[in-house]
C-alpha positions as CSV (number, residue, x, y, z in Angstrom):
1,X,12.7,13.8,-8.5
2,X,11.2,15.2,-11.1
3,X,7.2,14.9,-11.8
4,X,5.0,14.4,-14.3
5,X,3.3,18.0,-15.4
6,X,0.1,16.2,-15.1
7,X,0.7,15.3,-11.6
8,X,1.7,18.5,-9.9
9,X,3.8,18.4,-6.9
10,X,0.9,19.6,-4.6
11,X,-1.5,17.0,-5.5
12,X,-3.5,17.3,-2.4
13,X,-4.9,13.9,-2.1
14,X,-1.6,12.0,-2.6
15,X,-0.4,12.1,1.1
16,X,-3.7,11.2,2.7
17,X,-4.2,8.2,-0.1
18,X,-0.6,7.0,0.5
19,X,-1.5,7.2,4.3
20,X,-4.3,5.1,3.6
21,X,-2.2,2.5,1.6
22,X,0.4,2.3,4.7
23,X,-2.3,2.0,6.9
24,X,-3.6,-1.2,4.6
25,X,0.1,-2.6,4.6
26,X,0.3,-2.4,8.0
27,X,-2.7,-4.1,8.9
28,X,-1.7,-6.8,6.3
29,X,1.1,-7.7,8.6
30,X,-0.7,-7.5,11.7
31,X,-3.1,-10.2,10.1
32,X,0.0,-12.1,8.9
33,X,1.6,-12.2,12.5
34,X,-1.9,-12.8,14.2
35,X,-0.6,-16.7,14.8
36,X,-3.3,-17.1,17.4
37,X,-6.1,-16.4,15.5
38,X,-4.7,-18.3,12.7
39,X,-4.6,-21.3,14.9
40,X,-8.0,-20.8,16.4
41,X,-10.0,-20.2,13.2
42,X,-7.7,-20.5,10.1
43,X,-10.6,-19.8,7.7
44,X,-11.6,-16.6,9.4
45,X,-7.8,-15.7,9.2
46,X,-7.7,-16.2,5.9
47,X,-10.8,-14.3,4.8
48,X,-9.1,-11.3,6.8
49,X,-6.0,-11.8,4.7
50,X,-7.8,-12.0,1.8
51,X,-10.1,-8.6,2.4
52,X,-7.1,-6.5,3.5
53,X,-5.2,-7.8,0.1
54,X,-8.3,-6.9,-2.0
55,X,-8.1,-3.4,0.0
56,X,-4.9,-3.0,-1.1
57,X,-5.3,-3.7,-4.8
58,X,-8.3,-1.2,-4.7
59,X,-6.1,1.4,-3.2
60,X,-3.1,0.8,-5.6
61,X,-5.7,1.3,-8.4
62,X,-7.0,4.6,-7.3
63,X,-2.8,5.6,-7.0
64,X,-1.9,4.5,-10.7
65,X,-0.4,7.1,-12.9
66,X,0.2,9.1,-9.8
67,X,3.1,7.2,-8.1
68,X,6.7,6.7,-8.8
69,X,7.8,3.9,-10.8
70,X,9.7,2.3,-8.1
71,X,6.4,2.0,-5.9
72,X,4.2,1.0,-9.0
73,X,6.5,-1.8,-9.4
74,X,6.5,-3.0,-5.6
75,X,2.8,-2.9,-5.6
76,X,2.6,-4.5,-8.7
77,X,5.0,-7.4,-7.5
78,X,3.1,-7.6,-4.1
79,X,6.4,-6.4,-2.5
80,X,4.5,-4.9,-0.1
81,X,7.2,-4.6,2.7
82,X,9.4,-2.7,0.4
83,X,6.3,-0.7,-0.6
84,X,5.7,0.5,3.0
85,X,9.0,1.2,3.6
86,X,9.0,3.5,0.8
87,X,5.8,5.3,1.6
88,X,7.3,5.5,5.2
89,X,10.3,7.0,3.6
90,X,8.1,10.2,2.5
91,X,5.5,11.4,0.2
92,X,8.6,13.0,-2.2
93,X,9.7,9.5,-2.6
94,X,6.3,8.0,-3.8
95,X,5.5,11.0,-6.3
96,X,5.6,10.2,-10.1
């Protein structure tokens, strides 16, 4: 996949930033799957879900213009499972 001249293939921060984003996406899945927490303290559960959503949004903002159109599309549309799968496929799949 060709990259933009403004975003070199060796962007040293991209892999680490994508791993942070992937970690947040995994955390979101953990929060969603935590049925015990949801039943015991629904408001706290919702707060955790909102916080991870805010963190995902912030991580996405840091990556705008540096990631592939496909990953951008998934994040913009909140298709977080697809975004995570693409990140897990490798950094090259996520480069702009």
